[in-house]
Gaussian input, Z-matrix of N, CA and C with variables (Angstrom, degrees):
# hf/3-21g

backbone

0 1
 N
 C     1     B1
 C     2     B2     1     A1
 N     3     B3     2     A2     1     D1
 C     4     B4     3     A3     2     D2
 C     5     B5     4     A4     3     D3
 N     6     B6     5     A5     4     D4
 C     7     B7     6     A6     5     D5
 C     8     B8     7     A7     6     D6
 N     9     B9     8     A8     7     D7
 C    10    B10     9     A9     8     D8
 C    11    B11    10    A10     9     D9
 N    12    B12    11    A11    10    D10
 C    13    B13    12    A12    11    D11
 C    14    B14    13    A13    12    D12
 N    15    B15    14    A14    13    D13
 C    16    B16    15    A15    14    D14
 C    17    B17    16    A16    15    D15
 N    18    B18    17    A17    16    D16
 C    19    B19    18    A18    17    D17
 C    20    B20    19    A19    18    D18
 N    21    B21    20    A20    19    D19
 C    22    B22    21    A21    20    D20
 C    23    B23    22    A22    21    D21
 N    24    B24    23    A23    22    D22
 C    25    B25    24    A24    23    D23
 C    26    B26    25    A25    24    D24
 N    27    B27    26    A26    25    D25
 C    28    B28    27    A27    26    D26
 C    29    B29    28    A28    27    D27
 N    30    B30    29    A29    28    D28
 C    31    B31    30    A30    29    D29
 C    32    B32    31    A31    30    D30
 N    33    B33    32    A32    31    D31
 C    34    B34    33    A33    32    D32
 C    35    B35    34    A34    33    D33
 N    36    B36    35    A35    34    D34
 C    37    B37    36    A36    35    D35
 C    38    B38    37    A37    36    D36
 N    39    B39    38    A38    37    D37
 C    40    B40    39    A39    38    D38
 C    41    B41    40    A40    39    D39
 N    42    B42    41    A41    40    D40
 C    43    B43    42    A42    41    D41
 C    44    B44    43    A43    42    D42
 N    45    B45    44    A44    43    D43
 C    46    B46    45    A45    44    D44
 C    47    B47    46    A46    45    D45
 N    48    B48    47    A47    46    D46
 C    49    B49    48    A48    47    D47
 C    50    B50    49    A49    48    D48
 N    51    B51    50    A50    49    D49
 C    52    B52    51    A51    50    D50
 C    53    B53    52    A52    51    D51
 N    54    B54    53    A53    52    D52
 C    55    B55    54    A54    53    D53
 C    56    B56    55    A55    54    D54
 N    57    B57    56    A56    55    D55
 C    58    B58    57    A57    56    D56
 C    59    B59    58    A58    57    D57
 N    60    B60    59    A59    58    D58
 C    61    B61    60    A60    59    D59
 C    62    B62    61    A61    60    D60
 N    63    B63    62    A62    61    D61
 C    64    B64    63    A63    62    D62
 C    65    B65    64    A64    63    D63
 N    66    B66    65    A65    64    D64
 C    67    B67    66    A66    65    D65
 C    68    B68    67    A67    66    D66
 N    69    B69    68    A68    67    D67
 C    70    B70    69    A69    68    D68
 C    71    B71    70    A70    69    D69
 N    72    B72    71    A71    70    D70
 C    73    B73    72    A72    71    D71
 C    74    B74    73    A73    72    D72
 N    75    B75    74    A74    73    D73
 C    76    B76    75    A75    74    D74
 C    77    B77    76    A76    75    D75
 N    78    B78    77    A77    76    D76
 C    79    B79    78    A78    77    D77
 C    80    B80    79    A79    78    D78
 N    81    B81    80    A80    79    D79
 C    82    B82    81    A81    80    D80
 C    83    B83    82    A82    81    D81
 N    84    B84    83    A83    82    D82
 C    85    B85    84    A84    83    D83
 C    86    B86    85    A85    84    D84
 N    87    B87    86    A86    85    D85
 C    88    B88    87    A87    86    D86
 C    89    B89    88    A88    87    D87
 N    90    B90    89    A89    88    D88
 C    91    B91    90    A90    89    D89
 C    92    B92    91    A91    90    D90
 N    93    B93    92    A92    91    D91
 C    94    B94    93    A93    92    D92
 C    95    B95    94    A94    93    D93
 N    96    B96    95    A95    94    D94
 C    97    B97    96    A96    95    D95
 C    98    B98    97    A97    96    D96
 N    99    B99    98    A98    97    D97
 C   100   B100    99    A99    98    D98
 C   101   B101   100   A100    99    D99
 N   102   B102   101   A101   100   D100
 C   103   B103   102   A102   101   D101
 C   104   B104   103   A103   102   D102
 N   105   B105   104   A104   103   D103
 C   106   B106   105   A105   104   D104
 C   107   B107   106   A106   105   D105
 N   108   B108   107   A107   106   D106
 C   109   B109   108   A108   107   D107
 C   110   B110   109   A109   108   D108
 N   111   B111   110   A110   109   D109
 C   112   B112   111   A111   110   D110
 C   113   B113   112   A112   111   D111
 N   114   B114   113   A113   112   D112
 C   115   B115   114   A114   113   D113
 C   116   B116   115   A115   114   D114
 N   117   B117   116   A116   115   D115
 C   118   B118   117   A117   116   D116
 C   119   B119   118   A118   117   D117
 N   120   B120   119   A119   118   D118
 C   121   B121   120   A120   119   D119
 C   122   B122   121   A121   120   D120
 N   123   B123   122   A122   121   D121
 C   124   B124   123   A123   122   D122
 C   125   B125   124   A124   123   D123
 N   126   B126   125   A125   124   D124
 C   127   B127   126   A126   125   D125
 C   128   B128   127   A127   126   D126
 N   129   B129   128   A128   127   D127
 C   130   B130   129   A129   128   D128
 C   131   B131   130   A130   129   D129
 N   132   B132   131   A131   130   D130
 C   133   B133   132   A132   131   D131
 C   134   B134   133   A133   132   D132
 N   135   B135   134   A134   133   D133
 C   136   B136   135   A135   134   D134
 C   137   B137   136   A136   135   D135
 N   138   B138   137   A137   136   D136
 C   139   B139   138   A138   137   D137
 C   140   B140   139   A139   138   D138
 N   141   B141   140   A140   139   D139
 C   142   B142   141   A141   140   D140
 C   143   B143   142   A142   141   D141
 N   144   B144   143   A143   142   D142
 C   145   B145   144   A144   143   D143
 C   146   B146   145   A145   144   D144
 N   147   B147   146   A146   145   D145
 C   148   B148   147   A147   146   D146
 C   149   B149   148   A148   147   D147
 N   150   B150   149   A149   148   D148
 C   151   B151   150   A150   149   D149
 C   152   B152   151   A151   150   D150
 N   153   B153   152   A152   151   D151
 C   154   B154   153   A153   152   D152
 C   155   B155   154   A154   153   D153
 N   156   B156   155   A155   154   D154
 C   157   B157   156   A156   155   D155
 C   158   B158   157   A157   156   D156
 N   159   B159   158   A158   157   D157
 C   160   B160   159   A159   158   D158
 C   161   B161   160   A160   159   D159
 N   162   B162   161   A161   160   D160
 C   163   B163   162   A162   161   D161
 C   164   B164   163   A163   162   D162
 N   165   B165   164   A164   163   D163
 C   166   B166   165   A165   164   D164
 C   167   B167   166   A166   165   D165
 N   168   B168   167   A167   166   D166
 C   169   B169   168   A168   167   D167
 C   170   B170   169   A169   168   D168
 N   171   B171   170   A170   169   D169
 C   172   B172   171   A171   170   D170
 C   173   B173   172   A172   171   D171
 N   174   B174   173   A173   172   D172
 C   175   B175   174   A174   173   D173
 C   176   B176   175   A175   174   D174
 N   177   B177   176   A176   175   D175
 C   178   B178   177   A177   176   D176
 C   179   B179   178   A178   177   D177
 N   180   B180   179   A179   178   D178
 C   181   B181   180   A180   179   D179
 C   182   B182   181   A181   180   D180
 N   183   B183   182   A182   181   D181
 C   184   B184   183   A183   182   D182
 C   185   B185   184   A184   183   D183
 N   186   B186   185   A185   184   D184
 C   187   B187   186   A186   185   D185
 C   188   B188   187   A187   186   D186
 N   189   B189   188   A188   187   D187
 C   190   B190   189   A189   188   D188
 C   191   B191   190   A190   189   D189
 N   192   B192   191   A191   190   D190
 C   193   B193   192   A192   191   D191
 C   194   B194   193   A193   192   D192
 N   195   B195   194   A194   193   D193
 C   196   B196   195   A195   194   D194
 C   197   B197   196   A196   195   D195
 N   198   B198   197   A197   196   D196
 C   199   B199   198   A198   197   D197
 C   200   B200   199   A199   198   D198
 N   201   B201   200   A200   199   D199
 C   202   B202   201   A201   200   D200
 C   203   B203   202   A202   201   D201
 N   204   B204   203   A203   202   D202
 C   205   B205   204   A204   203   D203
 C   206   B206   205   A205   204   D204
 N   207   B207   206   A206   205   D205
 C   208   B208   207   A207   206   D206
 C   209   B209   208   A208   207   D207
 N   210   B210   209   A209   208   D208
 C   211   B211   210   A210   209   D209
 C   212   B212   211   A211   210   D210
 N   213   B213   212   A212   211   D211
 C   214   B214   213   A213   212   D212
 C   215   B215   214   A214   213   D213
 N   216   B216   215   A215   214   D214
 C   217   B217   216   A216   215   D215
 C   218   B218   217   A217   216   D216
 N   219   B219   218   A218   217   D217
 C   220   B220   219   A219   218   D218
 C   221   B221   220   A220   219   D219
 N   222   B222   221   A221   220   D220
 C   223   B223   222   A222   221   D221
 C   224   B224   223   A223   222   D222
 N   225   B225   224   A224   223   D223
 C   226   B226   225   A225   224   D224
 C   227   B227   226   A226   225   D225
 N   228   B228   227   A227   226   D226
 C   229   B229   228   A228   227   D227
 C   230   B230   229   A229   228   D228
 N   231   B231   230   A230   229   D229
 C   232   B232   231   A231   230   D230
 C   233   B233   232   A232   231   D231
 N   234   B234   233   A233   232   D232
 C   235   B235   234   A234   233   D233
 C   236   B236   235   A235   234   D234
 N   237   B237   236   A236   235   D235
 C   238   B238   237   A237   236   D236
 C   239   B239   238   A238   237   D237
 N   240   B240   239   A239   238   D238
 C   241   B241   240   A240   239   D239
 C   242   B242   241   A241   240   D240
 N   243   B243   242   A242   241   D241
 C   244   B244   243   A243   242   D242
 C   245   B245   244   A244   243   D243
 N   246   B246   245   A245   244   D244
 C   247   B247   246   A246   245   D245
 C   248   B248   247   A247   246   D246
 N   249   B249   248   A248   247   D247
 C   250   B250   249   A249   248   D248
 C   251   B251   250   A250   249   D249

   B1=1.4482
   B2=1.5161
   B3=1.2900
   B4=1.4598
   B5=1.5174
   B6=1.3294
   B7=1.4579
   B8=1.5186
   B9=1.3356
   B10=1.4567
   B11=1.5251
   B12=1.3023
   B13=1.4657
   B14=1.5192
   B15=1.3155
   B16=1.4578
   B17=1.5196
   B18=1.3212
   B19=1.4680
   B20=1.5233
   B21=1.3302
   B22=1.4652
   B23=1.5173
   B24=1.3132
   B25=1.4620
   B26=1.5246
   B27=1.3300
   B28=1.4651
   B29=1.5332
   B30=1.3398
   B31=1.4689
   B32=1.5288
   B33=1.3159
   B34=1.4668
   B35=1.5276
   B36=1.3369
   B37=1.4680
   B38=1.5245
   B39=1.3209
   B40=1.4676
   B41=1.5244
   B42=1.3248
   B43=1.4648
   B44=1.5278
   B45=1.3080
   B46=1.4621
   B47=1.5266
   B48=1.3155
   B49=1.4639
   B50=1.5221
   B51=1.3210
   B52=1.4602
   B53=1.5228
   B54=1.3197
   B55=1.4612
   B56=1.5059
   B57=1.3346
   B58=1.4648
   B59=1.5194
   B60=1.3198
   B61=1.4559
   B62=1.5267
   B63=1.3284
   B64=1.4657
   B65=1.5269
   B66=1.3263
   B67=1.4613
   B68=1.5121
   B69=1.3244
   B70=1.4671
   B71=1.5199
   B72=1.3259
   B73=1.4609
   B74=1.5226
   B75=1.3168
   B76=1.4685
   B77=1.5223
   B78=1.3259
   B79=1.4602
   B80=1.5254
   B81=1.3349
   B82=1.4641
   B83=1.5298
   B84=1.3126
   B85=1.4634
   B86=1.5225
   B87=1.3350
   B88=1.4594
   B89=1.5312
   B90=1.3427
   B91=1.4695
   B92=1.5270
   B93=1.3137
   B94=1.4658
   B95=1.5169
   B96=1.3214
   B97=1.4655
   B98=1.5333
   B99=1.3327
   B100=1.4612
   B101=1.5305
   B102=1.3247
   B103=1.4596
   B104=1.5287
   B105=1.3259
   B106=1.4655
   B107=1.5296
   B108=1.3211
   B109=1.4675
   B110=1.5267
   B111=1.3198
   B112=1.4664
   B113=1.5308
   B114=1.3283
   B115=1.4610
   B116=1.5286
   B117=1.3366
   B118=1.4669
   B119=1.5250
   B120=1.3244
   B121=1.4653
   B122=1.5258
   B123=1.3173
   B124=1.4711
   B125=1.5187
   B126=1.3513
   B127=1.4743
   B128=1.5286
   B129=1.3223
   B130=1.4573
   B131=1.5129
   B132=1.3227
   B133=1.4580
   B134=1.5262
   B135=1.3106
   B136=1.4521
   B137=1.5231
   B138=1.3223
   B139=1.4622
   B140=1.5152
   B141=1.3177
   B142=1.4636
   B143=1.5157
   B144=1.3259
   B145=1.4577
   B146=1.5246
   B147=1.3122
   B148=1.4697
   B149=1.5268
   B150=1.3113
   B151=1.4677
   B152=1.5314
   B153=1.3377
   B154=1.4666
   B155=1.5202
   B156=1.3228
   B157=1.4578
   B158=1.5130
   B159=1.3254
   B160=1.4705
   B161=1.5315
   B162=1.3133
   B163=1.4742
   B164=1.5232
   B165=1.3258
   B166=1.4636
   B167=1.5264
   B168=1.3328
   B169=1.4676
   B170=1.5269
   B171=1.3170
   B172=1.4699
   B173=1.5258
   B174=1.3361
   B175=1.4647
   B176=1.5260
   B177=1.3301
   B178=1.4607
   B179=1.5170
   B180=1.3183
   B181=1.4664
   B182=1.5253
   B183=1.3344
   B184=1.4582
   B185=1.5320
   B186=1.3339
   B187=1.4714
   B188=1.5270
   B189=1.3246
   B190=1.4708
   B191=1.5228
   B192=1.3234
   B193=1.4638
   B194=1.5312
   B195=1.3462
   B196=1.4662
   B197=1.5374
   B198=1.3375
   B199=1.4657
   B200=1.5231
   B201=1.3226
   B202=1.4595
   B203=1.5215
   B204=1.3352
   B205=1.4625
   B206=1.5241
   B207=1.3280
   B208=1.4597
   B209=1.5152
   B210=1.3357
   B211=1.4585
   B212=1.5173
   B213=1.3177
   B214=1.4585
   B215=1.5241
   B216=1.3407
   B217=1.4568
   B218=1.5146
   B219=1.3446
   B220=1.4607
   B221=1.5159
   B222=1.3206
   B223=1.4696
   B224=1.5216
   B225=1.3096
   B226=1.4690
   B227=1.5214
   B228=1.3336
   B229=1.4718
   B230=1.5376
   B231=1.3333
   B232=1.4669
   B233=1.5183
   B234=1.3261
   B235=1.4626
   B236=1.5309
   B237=1.3059
   B238=1.4614
   B239=1.5381
   B240=1.3091
   B241=1.4635
   B242=1.5172
   B243=1.3299
   B244=1.4672
   B245=1.5283
   B246=1.3155
   B247=1.4652
   B248=1.5187
   B249=1.3239
   B250=1.4775
   B251=1.5152
   A1=110.33
   A2=115.48
   A3=120.57
   A4=110.60
   A5=115.67
   A6=119.69
   A7=111.97
   A8=117.43
   A9=121.29
   A10=111.74
   A11=116.62
   A12=121.15
   A13=109.84
   A14=115.57
   A15=121.68
   A16=107.54
   A17=116.68
   A18=121.20
   A19=108.08
   A20=115.65
   A21=121.89
   A22=107.87
   A23=115.06
   A24=122.89
   A25=106.70
   A26=116.99
   A27=120.84
   A28=113.52
   A29=116.22
   A30=119.54
   A31=110.11
   A32=115.52
   A33=120.80
   A34=109.38
   A35=117.82
   A36=119.77
   A37=113.06
   A38=117.98
   A39=120.97
   A40=110.78
   A41=117.38
   A42=120.93
   A43=110.09
   A44=116.40
   A45=122.49
   A46=111.16
   A47=116.13
   A48=120.23
   A49=112.25
   A50=117.06
   A51=121.46
   A52=113.67
   A53=117.16
   A54=122.83
   A55=109.18
   A56=116.00
   A57=119.29
   A58=110.39
   A59=115.39
   A60=122.18
   A61=107.40
   A62=116.92
   A63=120.95
   A64=109.50
   A65=115.74
   A66=120.80
   A67=114.59
   A68=117.34
   A69=119.47
   A70=110.58
   A71=114.94
   A72=122.79
   A73=107.20
   A74=117.15
   A75=121.13
   A76=109.38
   A77=115.22
   A78=121.58
   A79=105.78
   A80=117.14
   A81=119.81
   A82=112.30
   A83=116.39
   A84=122.68
   A85=112.28
   A86=116.98
   A87=120.28
   A88=113.04
   A89=118.43
   A90=121.79
   A91=112.94
   A92=118.22
   A93=120.53
   A94=112.65
   A95=116.80
   A96=119.62
   A97=112.52
   A98=117.13
   A99=121.27
   A100=112.16
   A101=117.00
   A102=121.08
   A103=113.94
   A104=116.14
   A105=121.06
   A106=111.13
   A107=118.37
   A108=120.26
   A109=111.03
   A110=116.75
   A111=121.73
   A112=110.26
   A113=116.44
   A114=121.41
   A115=110.53
   A116=117.41
   A117=120.63
   A118=111.81
   A119=116.91
   A120=121.47
   A121=112.89
   A122=117.70
   A123=122.06
   A124=110.78
   A125=114.89
   A126=121.44
   A127=108.74
   A128=115.78
   A129=120.40
   A130=109.03
   A131=121.06
   A132=125.75
   A133=112.74
   A134=113.86
   A135=122.07
   A136=108.51
   A137=115.85
   A138=122.08
   A139=106.86
   A140=116.39
   A141=121.52
   A142=110.08
   A143=115.72
   A144=119.92
   A145=110.28
   A146=115.18
   A147=122.35
   A148=106.78
   A149=117.22
   A150=119.97
   A151=111.42
   A152=117.11
   A153=120.22
   A154=113.99
   A155=117.89
   A156=121.91
   A157=113.83
   A158=117.22
   A159=119.46
   A160=111.93
   A161=117.15
   A162=119.46
   A163=110.63
   A164=116.59
   A165=118.44
   A166=110.91
   A167=117.95
   A168=119.99
   A169=110.02
   A170=117.37
   A171=120.70
   A172=110.10
   A173=115.63
   A174=120.77
   A175=110.72
   A176=117.12
   A177=121.33
   A178=110.95
   A179=116.64
   A180=121.18
   A181=110.61
   A182=116.62
   A183=121.01
   A184=111.51
   A185=117.10
   A186=120.05
   A187=111.79
   A188=117.65
   A189=119.23
   A190=110.35
   A191=117.04
   A192=120.04
   A193=111.33
   A194=116.88
   A195=122.88
   A196=110.31
   A197=116.77
   A198=123.27
   A199=113.61
   A200=116.42
   A201=122.06
   A202=107.93
   A203=116.00
   A204=122.17
   A205=108.50
   A206=116.65
   A207=120.35
   A208=110.98
   A209=114.05
   A210=120.98
   A211=109.06
   A212=114.64
   A213=120.69
   A214=108.31
   A215=115.62
   A216=120.05
   A217=113.47
   A218=116.91
   A219=120.71
   A220=111.10
   A221=115.83
   A222=119.16
   A223=110.40
   A224=115.87
   A225=119.23
   A226=110.86
   A227=116.86
   A228=120.04
   A229=110.18
   A230=115.63
   A231=120.48
   A232=110.92
   A233=116.51
   A234=120.61
   A235=109.36
   A236=117.05
   A237=121.77
   A238=110.20
   A239=116.77
   A240=121.18
   A241=112.64
   A242=117.07
   A243=121.18
   A244=111.67
   A245=117.95
   A246=120.67
   A247=111.93
   A248=116.57
   A249=119.87
   A250=111.91
   D1=140.20
   D2=179.32
   D3=-80.45
   D4=147.60
   D5=177.31
   D6=-74.34
   D7=-3.57
   D8=179.11
   D9=-80.07
   D10=-2.64
   D11=179.68
   D12=-90.82
   D13=149.58
   D14=173.95
   D15=-94.80
   D16=134.83
   D17=177.87
   D18=-105.91
   D19=123.64
   D20=175.18
   D21=-114.19
   D22=124.63
   D23=178.19
   D24=-98.71
   D25=120.38
   D26=-174.58
   D27=-97.97
   D28=15.93
   D29=175.87
   D30=-76.24
   D31=172.30
   D32=176.79
   D33=-67.89
   D34=157.33
   D35=177.15
   D36=-55.51
   D37=-37.54
   D38=179.56
   D39=-64.48
   D40=-43.01
   D41=177.75
   D42=-63.72
   D43=-42.59
   D44=-178.58
   D45=-60.74
   D46=-40.87
   D47=179.63
   D48=-65.56
   D49=-22.01
   D50=179.64
   D51=-76.83
   D52=-6.65
   D53=-179.78
   D54=148.55
   D55=141.38
   D56=-177.35
   D57=-160.03
   D58=170.75
   D59=175.26
   D60=-73.08
   D61=129.76
   D62=178.56
   D63=-58.55
   D64=129.37
   D65=178.79
   D66=85.29
   D67=-0.40
   D68=-179.88
   D69=-77.25
   D70=162.26
   D71=178.40
   D72=-110.93
   D73=134.11
   D74=178.93
   D75=-96.27
   D76=111.27
   D77=173.09
   D78=-129.29
   D79=100.58
   D80=-178.08
   D81=-55.13
   D82=144.67
   D83=-177.74
   D84=-47.66
   D85=-43.30
   D86=-176.35
   D87=-69.93
   D88=-10.56
   D89=178.65
   D90=-100.69
   D91=-8.69
   D92=-173.83
   D93=-54.25
   D94=-46.22
   D95=-176.01
   D96=-63.24
   D97=-22.44
   D98=178.93
   D99=-85.24
   D100=-13.87
   D101=-171.01
   D102=-122.68
   D103=22.82
   D104=-178.00
   D105=-58.82
   D106=-44.99
   D107=-178.81
   D108=-62.00
   D109=-40.69
   D110=177.37
   D111=-61.93
   D112=-42.87
   D113=-178.77
   D114=-67.88
   D115=-39.39
   D116=178.52
   D117=-60.94
   D118=-28.13
   D119=-179.27
   D120=-80.64
   D121=-10.27
   D122=-178.86
   D123=-78.85
   D124=157.53
   D125=174.79
   D126=-57.88
   D127=126.78
   D128=177.97
   D129=-110.81
   D130=153.89
   D131=6.56
   D132=-74.16
   D133=159.16
   D134=-179.84
   D135=-108.00
   D136=136.22
   D137=175.44
   D138=-107.24
   D139=125.99
   D140=179.82
   D141=-102.88
   D142=141.09
   D143=178.13
   D144=-143.33
   D145=164.50
   D146=177.38
   D147=-154.89
   D148=-148.36
   D149=-179.58
   D150=-80.05
   D151=-45.09
   D152=-174.34
   D153=-122.84
   D154=-17.05
   D155=-176.60
   D156=110.28
   D157=-8.89
   D158=-178.64
   D159=-75.06
   D160=-48.38
   D161=178.94
   D162=-67.72
   D163=-37.48
   D164=179.72
   D165=-67.10
   D166=-28.94
   D167=175.17
   D168=-68.09
   D169=-41.98
   D170=176.55
   D171=-60.79
   D172=-42.60
   D173=179.72
   D174=-64.49
   D175=-41.59
   D176=178.99
   D177=-60.63
   D178=-46.86
   D179=178.99
   D180=-58.89
   D181=-45.73
   D182=-179.67
   D183=-63.56
   D184=-48.77
   D185=-176.07
   D186=-68.47
   D187=-34.71
   D188=175.59
   D189=-63.05
   D190=-35.18
   D191=178.42
   D192=-67.83
   D193=-18.12
   D194=176.44
   D195=-97.77
   D196=15.39
   D197=178.63
   D198=61.96
   D199=37.78
   D200=176.15
   D201=-103.75
   D202=130.32
   D203=179.86
   D204=-74.53
   D205=107.47
   D206=-175.77
   D207=-149.88
   D208=165.80
   D209=177.70
   D210=-146.24
   D211=154.77
   D212=176.90
   D213=-85.78
   D214=116.23
   D215=178.10
   D216=-87.33
   D217=-9.68
   D218=-178.28
   D219=86.41
   D220=-139.69
   D221=-178.24
   D222=-74.68
   D223=154.20
   D224=179.79
   D225=-64.37
   D226=-28.03
   D227=176.39
   D228=-61.82
   D229=-43.90
   D230=-179.98
   D231=-64.63
   D232=-45.18
   D233=-179.28
   D234=-63.11
   D235=-43.56
   D236=179.67
   D237=-59.76
   D238=-42.06
   D239=178.93
   D240=-67.33
   D241=-34.94
   D242=-179.10
   D243=-75.21
   D244=-24.37
   D245=-179.88
   D246=-81.59
   D247=-21.12
   D248=-176.33
   D249=-103.42

């Protein structure tokens, strides 16, 4: 994965504090619809992650429907490993 991508972690703030991808942004899944304009302004493509990949898949589907260039990275552990 290129470092030119933005990583958004869609877990809860409590989960995010327990460990995350360095440099990632925490936007919980339930807040995505409120922050579409903010996300559109971020460096794209965007890689979404969560604990297992299920929430990030939901987020990917939603953001693609808003014409945002994004992909599901799966778990944050996987994304972290792919960036290093």
